[in-house]
C-alpha positions in Angstrom: -14.9 -29.2 8.0 -16.4 -31.8 5.7 -17.0 -31.3 2.0 -20.7 -30.7 2.7 -19.8 -27.9 5.1 -17.7 -26.2 2.4 -20.6 -26.5 -0.1 -23.0 -25.0 2.6 -20.5 -22.1 3.1 -20.6 -21.5 -0.7 -24.4 -21.5 -0.7 -24.4 -18.9 2.1 -21.9 -16.7 0.3 -24.0 -16.6 -2.9 -27.2 -16.2 -0.9 -25.8 -13.1 0.8 -24.5 -11.7 -2.6 -27.4 -12.1 -5.0 -31.0 -11.0 -4.7 -34.2 -12.0 -6.3 -35.0 -9.8 -9.3 -37.4 -6.9 -8.6 -39.7 -4.7 -10.6 -38.6 -1.3 -11.7 -41.0 0.4 -9.3 -39.6 -1.7 -6.4 -36.1 -0.6 -7.4 -37.1 3.1 -7.3 -38.5 2.6 -3.9 -35.2 1.0 -2.8 -33.0 3.8 -4.1 -34.9 6.3 -2.0 -34.2 4.1 1.0 -30.5 3.7 0.0 -29.4 6.2 -2.6 -25.9 4.8 -2.9 -27.1 1.9 -4.9 -28.0 4.3 -7.8 -24.7 6.0 -8.0 -23.1 6.8 -11.3 -19.7 5.2 -12.1 -17.3 7.8 -10.7 -19.4 8.3 -7.6 -19.7 4.5 -7.1 -15.9 4.1 -7.3 -15.4 7.0 -4.9 -17.9 5.5 -2.4 -16.2 2.1 -2.6 -12.8 3.7 -1.7 -14.3 5.8 1.1 -16.3 2.9 2.6 -13.1 1.1 3.6 -12.1 4.0 5.9 -8.6 5.5 6.5 -5.6 5.1 8.6 -2.6 7.2 9.5 0.8 6.5 8.0 4.2 8.2 7.9 5.7 8.5 4.4 8.7 10.7 3.5 8.8 11.7 7.1 5.3 13.2 7.2 2.1 11.8 8.6 -0.7 11.2 6.0 -4.1 9.8 6.0 -4.3 6.7 3.8 -7.4 5.1 2.3 -7.5 1.5 3.5 -9.1 0.5 0.2 -5.6 0.5 -1.3 -4.4 -2.0 1.3 -6.6 -4.6 -0.5 -8.3 -5.4 2.8 -10.9 -7.8 1.2 -8.1 -10.0 -0.1 -5.9 -10.0 3.1 -3.6 -7.5 1.5 -2.4 -9.7 -1.3 -2.5 -6.9 -3.9 -2.0 -3.9 -1.6 -0.3 -0.9 -3.0 2.5 -0.1 -0.6 3.4 3.6 -0.3 2.5 6.3 -2.9 -0.2 7.5 -0.5 0.0 11.1 -1.7 -0.4 10.0 -5.3 -3.4 7.8 -4.4 -5.0 10.6 -2.3 -4.6 12.9 -5.3 -6.4 10.3 -7.4 -9.3 10.2 -4.9 -9.5 14.0 -4.9 -9.8 13.9 -8.7 -12.5 11.3 -8.4 -14.4 13.5 -6.0 -14.3 16.4 -8.5 -15.3 14.2 -11.4 -18.1 12.6 -9.5 -19.5 15.9 -8.4 -19.3 17.4 -11.8 -17.1 20.2 -10.5 -14.5 19.9 -13.3 -12.2 17.3 -14.8 -15.2 15.6 -16.3 -13.3 15.3 -19.6 -10.2 13.9 -18.0 -8.8 10.4 -18.4 -6.9 9.4 -15.3 -3.4 8.3 -16.0 -1.1 6.3 -13.7 2.5 6.4 -14.9 5.7 5.3 -13.3 8.8 3.0 -13.8 8.5 -0.7 -13.6 7.8 -2.5 -10.3 6.2 0.5 -8.6 2.8 -1.0 -7.9 0.8 0.0 -11.0 -0.3 -3.6 -11.8 -1.2 -4.0 -8.1 -3.4 -0.9 -8.5 -5.5 -2.7 -11.2 -5.9 -5.9 -9.1 -6.6 -3.9 -5.9 -9.4 -1.9 -7.7 -11.0 -5.0 -9.1 -10.8 -6.8 -5.8 -12.2 -3.9 -3.8 -15.0 -3.2 -6.3 -16.0 -6.8 -6.4 -16.3 -7.1 -2.6 -18.0 -3.7 -2.2 -20.6 -4.7 -4.7 -21.5 -7.6 -2.4 -22.4 -5.3 0.5 -25.8 -3.8 1.0 -24.6 -0.2 0.3 -22.5 -1.3 -2.7 -25.1 -3.3 -4.6 -25.0 -2.7 -8.3 -28.1 -3.2 -10.5 -28.9 -3.5 -14.2 -32.0 -4.6 -16.2 -33.0 -7.8 -18.0 -35.7 -8.2 -20.6 -38.2 -10.8 -21.8 -40.3 -10.0 -24.9 -41.4 -13.6 -25.5 -44.7 -13.1 -23.6 -45.5 -10.2 -26.0 -44.7 -12.2 -29.2 -47.2 -13.2 -31.8 -44.6 -14.4 -34.3 -41.4 -16.3 -34.0 -39.0 -13.4 -33.4 -37.6 -13.3 -29.9 -35.1 -11.3 -28.0 -31.9 -13.2 -27.8 -28.2 -13.2 -28.3 -28.8 -15.5 -31.3 -29.8 -18.6 -29.4 -33.0 -20.7 -29.6 -36.0 -18.4 -29.2 -38.2 -21.3 -28.1 -36.3 -21.9 -24.9 -38.1 -22.1 -21.5 -39.4 -19.1 -19.7 -36.3 -18.6 -17.5 -34.1 -18.7 -20.5 -36.1 -16.0 -22.2 -34.7 -13.4 -19.9 -31.7 -11.5 -21.3 -29.6 -9.1 -19.2 -28.3 -5.9 -20.7 -24.9 -6.9 -22.1 -23.4 -3.6 -20.9 -24.9 -3.3 -17.4 -27.3 -0.5 -18.3 -28.4 1.5 -15.3 -32.1 0.8 -14.4 -33.0 4.5 -14.3 -32.0 4.8 -18.0 -35.3 3.0 -18.8 -37.3 6.1 -17.8 -37.9 8.9 -20.3 -35.4 11.7 -19.9 -37.9 14.2 -18.3 -39.2 11.7 -15.8 -35.6 10.6 -15.0 -34.5 14.2 -14.4 -37.4 14.8 -11.9 -36.7 11.4 -10.2 -33.0 12.3 -9.7 -33.9 15.8 -8.5 -36.1 14.3 -5.8 -33.5 11.7 -4.9 -30.7 14.2 -4.6 -32.8 16.6 -2.5 -33.2 13.8 0.0 -29.6 12.6 -0.3 -28.1 16.0 0.7 -24.6 14.7 -0.5 -22.0 17.0 -1.9 -21.7 14.5 -4.8 -25.2 14.2 -6.3 -26.3 11.1 -8.3 -26.1 11.8 -12.1 -27.5 9.4 -14.7 -27.1 11.0 -18.1 -27.1 7.8 -20.2 -29.9 6.4 -22.4 -30.6 2.7 -22.8 -28.0 0.6 -24.5 -28.7 -0.5 -28.1 -29.6 -4.1 -27.0 -32.1 -2.9 -24.4 -33.4 -0.2 -26.8 -34.2 -2.9 -29.2 -36.3 -4.7 -26.6 -38.0 -1.5 -25.4 -38.9 -0.4 -28.9 -40.3 -3.8 -29.8 -42.5 -3.8 -26.7 -43.5 -0.1 -27.3 -44.6 -0.9 -30.8 -46.5 -4.0 -29.7 -48.5 -2.3 -27.0 -49.0 0.9 -29.0 -50.7 -1.1 -31.7 -52.9 -2.8 -29.1 -54.0 0.7 -28.0 -52.6 0.3 -24.4 -53.5 3.4 -22.3 -50.6 3.0 -19.9 -47.9 2.4 -22.4 -44.8 2.7 -20.2 -46.4 0.5 -17.5 -47.0 -2.1 -20.1 -43.4 -2.0 -21.3 -42.0 -2.0 -17.8 -44.3 -4.7 -16.5 -42.4 -7.3 -14.5 -43.3 -9.8 -17.2 -41.0 -7.9 -19.6 -38.6 -6.0 -17.4 -36.8 -6.8 -14.2 -34.0 -5.2 -12.2 -31.3 -7.5 -11.0 -28.1 -7.1 -9.1 -24.8 -8.2 -10.3 -21.3 -8.6 -8.7 -18.8 -6.2 -10.2 -16.0 -8.1 -11.8 -13.9 -8.5 -14.9 -16.3 -8.3 -17.9 -19.2 -7.0 -15.8 -18.7 -3.4 -14.6 -14.9 -3.6 -14.9 -13.3 -3.6 -18.4 -9.6 -4.3 -18.6 -7.7 -3.9 -21.9 -4.4 -5.9 -21.6 -1.2 -5.3 -23.5 -1.7 -8.5 -25.6 -5.3 -7.8 -26.7 -5.5 -7.3 -30.4 -8.1 -6.2 -33.0 -9.3 -3.1 -34.7 -10.0 -0.1 -32.5 -13.7 -0.7 -32.7 -13.4 -4.3 -31.5 -11.1 -3.3 -28.6 -13.4 -0.5 -27.6 -16.9 -1.9 -27.8 -16.9 -5.3 -29.6 -17.7 -6.5 -33.1 -20.6 -7.6 -35.3 -21.3 -11.4 -35.5 -22.2 -11.7 -39.2 -23.7 -15.2 -38.8 -26.2 -13.8 -36.4 -27.1 -10.9 -38.6 -28.3 -13.4 -41.1 -30.4 -15.3 -38.5 -32.1 -12.2 -37.1 -34.8 -10.4 -38.9 -33.0 -7.1 -39.2 -35.2 -5.6 -41.9 -32.3 -4.1 -43.8 -30.4 -2.8 -40.8 -27.9 -4.1 -38.3 -29.6 -5.6 -35.3 -27.8 -4.8 -32.0 -28.6 -8.3 -30.8 -26.0 -9.5 -33.3 -23.2 -7.5 -31.6 -20.7 -9.1 -29.3 -20.3 -6.3 -26.6 -17.0 -7.7 -25.5 -14.9 -4.5 -25.9 -13.3 -2.8 -22.9 -15.9 0.0 -22.7 -18.8 -2.5 -22.9 -17.4 -4.6 -20.1 -16.5 -1.5 -18.0 -19.8 0.3 -18.5 -21.3 1.2 -15.2 -18.1 1.3 -13.1 -14.5 1.3 -14.4 -12.5 0.9 -17.6 -8.8 0.3 -17.4 -6.3 0.3 -20.3 -3.3 -1.6 -19.0 0.2 -1.0 -20.5 -1.3 1.9 -22.4 1.7 2.4 -24.6 0.7 -0.8 -26.4 -2.7 0.8 -27.2 -1.5 4.4 -28.0 -3.6 4.3 -31.2 -6.7 3.7 -29.2 -6.3 6.6 -26.8 -7.3 9.2 -29.3 -10.4 7.2 -30.0 -11.3 7.5 -26.3 -11.4 11.3 -26.4 -15.1 11.6 -27.0 -16.0 9.1 -24.2 -15.5 11.4 -21.2 -16.6 14.4 -23.3 -19.8 13.0 -24.9 -20.2 9.9 -22.7 -20.9 7.9 -25.8 -19.3 5.6 -28.3 -20.6 4.0 -31.6 -21.1 0.4 -32.4 -21.7 1.4 -36.1 -22.3 4.6 -38.1 -25.9 4.6 -37.2 -25.9 2.9 -33.8 -24.5 4.8 -30.8 -24.2 3.7 -27.2 -24.0 5.9 -24.1 -21.3 5.0 -21.7 -21.0 5.7 -18.0 -17.5 4.6 -16.8 -14.5 6.0 -15.1 -11.6 5.8 -17.6 -8.2 4.9 -16.2 -5.0 4.2 -18.1 -1.8 2.6 -16.7 1.6 2.9 -18.4 5.4 2.9 -18.0 7.3 6.1 -18.9 7.5 4.9 -22.6 3.9 6.2 -23.2 5.0 9.8 -22.3 7.8 9.5 -24.9 5.3 8.5 -27.5 3.0 11.4 -26.6 5.8 13.9 -26.8 7.1 12.9 -30.2 5.6 16.0 -31.8 6.1 18.3 -28.8 8.5 20.6 -30.8 5.6 21.4 -33.2 3.9 23.5 -30.4 0.4 24.4 -31.5 0.6 21.9 -34.4 1.1 18.9 -32.2 -1.5 16.3 -33.3 -1.5 14.7 -29.8 -2.1 18.0 -27.9 -5.8 17.3 -27.5 -5.1 13.9 -26.0 -2.4 15.2 -23.7 -4.7 17.9 -22.5 -7.3 15.3 -21.4 -4.8 13.0 -19.6 -4.6 13.7 -15.8 -1.3 12.2 -14.8 -0.6 10.6 -11.4 3.0 9.4 -11.1 3.9 6.3 -9.0 7.5 6.3 -7.7 9.7 3.8 -6.0 9.2 3.5 -2.3 11.4 5.7 -0.2 10.4 4.4 3.2 12.6 1.7 4.7 9.7 -0.1 6.5 7.5 -0.1 3.4 10.4 -1.5 1.2 11.1 -4.2 3.8 7.4 -5.1 3.9 7.4 -5.2 0.0 10.5 -7.5 -0.1 9.0 -9.9 2.4 5.8 -9.9 0.4 7.7 -10.7 -2.8 10.1 -13.2 -1.2 8.0 -15.0 1.4 4.5 -14.1 0.3 3.8 -12.3 3.6 0.7 -10.2 2.6 -0.3 -8.8 6.0 -0.3 -5.0 6.1 2.0 -3.6 8.7 0.2 -1.4 11.2 1.9 -0.2 14.3 1.2 2.0 17.3 4.7 3.3 17.4 7.9 3.2 15.3 9.4 0.8 17.8 7.0 -1.8 16.6 7.9 -1.2 13.0 11.6 -1.2 13.8 11.2 -4.7 15.3 9.6 -6.0 12.2 12.2 -4.4 9.9 15.0 -6.3 11.5 13.2 -9.7 11.6 14.8 -12.7 9.9 13.2 -15.0 7.3 13.5 -18.8 7.5 12.5 -20.9 4.5 12.9 -24.4 3.2 14.5 -25.1 -0.2 15.4 -28.1 -2.3 18.9 -28.3 -3.6 20.3 -29.7 -6.8 20.9 -33.0 -4.9 17.2 -33.2 -4.2 17.6 -32.7 -0.5 15.6 -30.1 1.4 17.3 -27.8 3.8 16.4 -24.8 5.9 17.9 -21.5 4.9 17.9 -18.3 7.1 18.2 -14.6 6.2 19.8 -13.4 9.5 18.3 -10.5 11.4 19.0 -7.2 9.5 19.5 -9.1 6.2 16.2 -8.0 4.7 16.6 -4.6 6.3 20.0 -4.3 4.6 18.5 -5.1 1.2 15.6 -2.6 1.7 17.8 0.2 3.0 20.2 -0.2 0.1 17.3 -0.1 -2.4 15.8 3.0 -0.7 19.2 4.8 -0.6 19.6 4.3 -4.4 16.3 6.1 -4.9 17.0 9.2 -2.9 18.3 12.5 -4.4 21.5 13.5 -2.7 21.5 17.0 -4.2 19.1 18.2 -1.6 20.9 16.8 1.5 21.3 19.2 4.4 24.8 19.6 5.7 26.0 16.8 8.0 23.5 14.2 6.7 24.1 11.2 4.4 21.6 9.3 2.5 21.1 6.7 5.2 20.1 9.6 7.6 17.7 10.8 5.0 16.1 7.3 4.6 15.7 7.1 8.4 14.1 10.5 8.6 11.7 9.6 5.8 10.7 6.4 7.6 10.5 7.6 11.2 9.7 11.3 10.7 12.7 12.2 12.9 16.4 11.5 13.4 17.8 10.5 16.8 21.3 11.9 17.2 22.5 10.8 20.6 20.3 12.5 23.2 18.8 14.8 20.7 15.7 14.0 18.5 15.3 16.2 15.5 12.0 16.2 13.7 11.7 16.1 9.9 10.5 19.7 9.6 13.8 20.8 11.1 15.6 19.6 7.9 15.6 21.6 4.7 14.7 19.0 2.1 14.0 20.2 -1.4 10.4 19.1 -2.1 11.1 19.3 -5.8 13.8 16.6 -5.6 13.8 13.4 -7.6 13.3 11.0 -4.7 11.8 7.8 -5.9 12.2 8.5 -9.7 14.8 5.8 -10.2 16.8 3.3 -8.2 16.9 -0.4 -7.6 13.5 -2.0 -8.4 12.1 -4.6 -5.9 12.2 -7.2 -8.6 16.0 -7.0 -8.8 16.2 -7.3 -5.0 13.8 -10.2 -4.9 15.7 -12.1 -7.6 19.1 -11.5 -5.9 17.8 -12.7 -2.6 16.2 -15.8 -4.2 19.5 -16.6 -5.8 21.3 -16.3 -2.5 19.0 -19.0 -1.0 20.3 -21.4 -3.6 23.9 -20.4 -3.3 26.3 -22.7 -1.3 28.5 -20.8 1.1 32.0 -21.8 2.2 31.3 -21.6 5.9 31.8 -24.3 8.5 31.3 -24.8 12.2 31.7 -28.0 14.2 28.1 -27.9 15.5 26.1 -25.1 13.8 24.8 -25.0 10.2 26.4 -21.6 9.5 26.5 -22.5 5.7 22.7 -22.1 5.7 22.7 -18.5 6.9 22.5 -15.5 4.6 24.1 -12.5 6.3 23.4 -8.8 5.7 26.9 -8.4 4.1 26.1 -11.4 1.7 23.0 -9.5 0.6 24.7 -6.1 0.1 27.7 -7.6 -1.7 25.5 -9.7 -4.1 23.2 -6.7 -4.8 26.2 -4.4 -5.6 28.2 -7.0 -7.6 25.2 -8.3 -9.5 24.5 -4.9 -11.2 27.3 -5.5 -13.6 25.3 -8.2 -15.4 21.8 -6.7 -14.9 20.4 -5.1 -18.0 17.9 -3.1 -16.0 20.6 -0.7 -15.0 22.5 1.7 -17.2 26.2 2.2 -16.9 25.7 5.5 -15.0 23.3 3.9 -12.6 25.6 1.0 -11.9 28.4 3.3 -11.0 26.1 5.6 -8.9 24.4 2.7 -7.0 27.6 0.8 -6.3 29.1 3.9 -4.6 26.1 4.1 -2.2 26.5 0.7 -0.6 29.2 1.7 1.9 27.1 3.9 4.2 24.4 1.1 4.2 27.1 -1.4 5.3 28.2 0.9 8.1 24.6 1.4 9.3 23.8 -2.3 9.3 27.0 -3.1 11.1 26.0 -0.5 13.8 22.7 -2.4 14.2 24.5 -5.7 14.5 27.0 -4.3 17.0 24.2 -2.9 19.1 22.5 -6.3 19.2 25.7 -7.9 20.4 26.4 -5.3 23.0 22.9 -5.4 24.3 23.0 -9.2 24.5 26.3 -9.1 26.4 24.9 -6.5 28.9 21.4 -8.0 29.0 21.6 -9.1 32.6 23.4 -5.9 33.6 20.8 -3.4 32.4 19.7 -0.7 34.7 16.3 -1.4 36.1 13.6 1.2 35.7 13.2 1.7 39.5 16.9 2.9 39.6 16.3 5.2 36.7 13.0 6.5 38.1 14.7 7.3 41.4 17.4 9.2 39.6 14.9 11.3 37.7 12.9 12.1 40.8 16.0 13.2 42.7 17.1 15.5 39.7 13.6 16.9 39.5 13.5 17.7 43.2 17.0 19.1 43.1 16.1 21.6 40.3 12.5 22.5 41.4 12.6 22.3 45.1 9.7 20.0 44.9 9.3 17.7 48.0 10.7 14.2 47.9 9.5 11.4 50.1 11.1 8.1 51.2 9.3 4.8 51.6 8.0 5.8 55.0 6.4 8.9 53.6 9.0 11.2 55.3 10.2 14.3 53.4 13.9 13.9 52.4 16.4 16.0 50.5 17.7 14.9 47.0 20.7 12.6 47.5 23.7 14.1 45.7 25.6 10.8 46.0 22.9 8.7 44.3 22.7 11.2 41.4 26.5 11.3 41.1 26.9 7.5 41.1 24.1 7.1 38.5 25.7 9.7 36.2 29.2 8.2 36.4 28.4 4.4 36.5 25.2 4.1 34.5 25.3 7.1 32.2 29.0 7.0 31.8 28.9 10.7 31.0 31.1 12.1 33.7 34.1 11.5 35.9 35.0 12.3 39.5 36.8 15.5 38.3 33.4 17.0 37.4 32.1 16.9 40.9 33.3 18.8 44.0 32.8 16.0 46.5 29.3 14.9 45.6 28.2 18.3 44.4 28.0 18.7 40.6 30.1 21.2 38.8 28.7 23.4 36.0 28.9 20.8 33.2 26.9 18.3 35.3 24.4 21.0 36.3 23.9 22.0 32.7 23.4 18.4 31.7 20.7 17.9 34.3 18.8 21.0 33.3 19.1 20.7 29.5 18.7 16.9 29.1 16.6 15.8 32.0 14.6 18.8 33.2 13.8 20.1 29.8 12.3 16.7 28.7 10.3 16.6 32.0 9.0 20.1 31.4 8.0 19.2 27.9 6.2 16.1 29.2 4.5 18.3 31.9 3.3 20.7 29.2 2.0 18.0 27.0 0.1 16.6 30.0 -0.8 19.9 31.6 -4.4 19.0 32.2 -3.3 16.3 34.6 -1.7 16.4 38.0 1.9 16.3 37.0 4.7 14.7 39.0 8.0 13.2 38.0 6.7 9.8 39.2 4.2 9.4 36.4 6.5 10.3 33.5 7.1 7.7 30.8 10.8 7.5 31.2 11.4 6.5 27.6 10.0 10.0 26.7 13.3 11.4 27.8 16.0 10.7 25.1 18.9 10.5 27.5 17.0 8.3 29.9 15.8 6.1 27.0 19.5 5.6 26.0 20.3 4.4 29.6 17.4 1.9 29.5 18.1 0.6 26.0 21.7 1.0 25.0 25.2 0.4 26.2 28.7 0.8 24.6 32.0 -1.1 24.7 33.1 1.0 27.7 30.2 -0.5 29.6 31.3 -4.0 28.5 34.9 -3.3 29.5 34.0 -1.9 32.9 31.6 -4.8 33.6 33.8 -7.6 32.4 37.4 -6.7 33.2 38.9 -9.9 31.8 36.9 -10.0 28.6 38.9 -10.2 25.4 37.1 -10.0 22.0 40.2 -11.4 20.2 39.4 -14.8 21.8 35.8 -14.8 20.7 35.9 -17.3 17.8 37.3 -20.0 20.1 37.6 -18.8 23.7 39.6 -20.9 26.2 37.3 -22.8 28.5 36.9 -21.3 32.0 37.7 -17.8 30.9 35.4 -14.8 31.3 35.3 -14.5 27.5 33.9 -18.0 27.2 31.2 -17.3 29.8 30.3 -14.0 28.2 30.1 -15.6 24.7 27.8 -18.5 26.0 25.4 -16.1 27.7 25.5 -13.7 24.7 24.6 -16.3 22.1 21.8 -17.6 24.4 20.4 -14.0 24.7 20.6 -13.3 21.0 18.6 -16.4 20.3 16.0 -15.9 23.1 15.6 -12.1 22.9 16.8 -10.9 19.5 15.3 -13.5 17.0 18.7 -14.9 16.0 19.3 -18.6 15.5 22.3 -20.1 17.1 24.1 -20.1 13.7 23.2 -16.5 12.8 24.1 -15.4 16.3 27.5 -17.1 16.0 28.2 -15.4 12.6 27.0 -12.0 13.7 28.9 -11.9 16.9 32.1 -13.1 15.1 31.7 -10.4 12.6 31.2 -7.7 15.2 34.1 -9.0 17.4 36.4 -9.2 14.4 35.9 -5.4 13.9 36.0 -4.5 17.6 39.2 -6.5 18.3 41.2 -4.0 16.2 40.4 -1.1 18.4 40.2 -3.0 21.8 42.4 -1.5 24.6 
């Protein structure tokens, strides 16, 4: 594209976003065609969230519906809030109650949680989502602008203190607080208009506009009313609302216009932070006739900026003095510019804080009914963000923090997520010598960091017997636990729902900084041909995370001790993953093909059910006991010759066939009972024991297949030996099939063989 093309694209973007101003009557006609554009603040925020739709996710082992709005879809996921779906759904439920006027009207929504749990992303996600929604036809947001110059006979004009003799276009002044266009109508007429609108809308959340004109617009309205009343105008409102004086215009919701954000560093008296301040130089310029003219007000406070949509107080503990001043805002929907000048406010109040705000609020809790902060605490509706307790979400977050990968992970099955969790990261860095080099986090390295972080966040007090924290993490992420041939669903485990999962643990910022430091660390590893010194292994990650806690002020002494003790089961799990990769790479060419597995399943099904079995020529045949026996001994490795009488199975084999194979087939048949069922159309991976045959092997398989293989020779196998041939094909397969580089495959296989060699033979 040329520079001109980009300019044209920008023109098109603005053309689609902004409309020509319209008359008040035209606006009213439009809201009857599309009522959502007239929504009050809480209803508008709710509609923006719902407009993005939902998707299914698994969190803490349970499937939930998640609003896509919080994935920051309009910004390619850059500020998505990962996890905390249940908390966000509770927020939307509260919004629905507030918008419908069914309660909680007086509540201030409060998001609280420890550092690095996504609270700041919530603010950015809300702003991004509202901005983009306001650009859509259903999300258009409107306010009013005034021009009193055409009604002037003197030199006093409507302005923010600028030259009143400016050209016509410059004599139009927009409401500085995004006043709702319907607030122009007298209250009785507005009530009737809304009743008619809601009757046609038929929504469970009616449109409610309870605010009057803002002081600046009221000044213009009263000036025009006085002018035309003196002239004896018969149609006084029509004269005031004539499109020479009043227009309705749309605006894009953004910081300062529909969204007000009070940051931790913002200063000033409470009044200034809330609504703005008087500009005394302008008071002298304007003919105020002994009063304060609202035209001389700045309207740059957080409520003024957020009027119409959303007001956010960020790092609320820094503005604790201001929170009590906000109490009348949800109750009365008003705030004062001055003793005699009030301003109605329609905004959804939301505050964000770390746990330190709660400590401030509870400083007088022991005084019971005499607690001066009790009224404030009663109005705060708390939603607590916690640390992520899902392995896949934490992995996604680390990759986002470390490699700026903002794509939201969506998968049809957990197998897809599992593949992404184990993926490596390759990046280019510049060393102290000024040279650039490529560094690699080996497969499972990011997974190791994520799993360790999650394990530190889980409550071990509510662990069912026989499980460790890694098992719990896997159940939370998958919704089930695979134990050999058996798959146990999450609801089979008795987890205490009142546990402290996600309340504390390793924050992602610590993990990110540790991994970033590892990229710059020189490692004492050498290989004649491969750049193994540039590979960060999972054990490097886990050792650095555990050892670095000693000097990290973010952790208390108790936390350091607790978290360091939790690294061992994570190391064991990650080693199991690496070991599985190596075995599967060794056995890659020896895997059982699906046709052989399918034949076995069909023979077992026919053996148990007496269903007919046909050969390639369509002739009915009996199940072949030898084929079943050989499959069970050689491929499954479950049985020996002693468990058969000739080719006929003994009791242990018969029980296996019925409990592991036939039961899974029957379950599949029941789930597909509306179809013509046969063993031939079964998804073989739906049977756990068969899935294990297709996808996994063990060292017995390796030993049986490669009789002269010796893992003790792996580091430098003699040429011409079976070990050398196995190693060469294994490294090639790890690179081509398992996302390893040659260097990371070398290091991983060495590590695995080093452990296996101790127990070989």
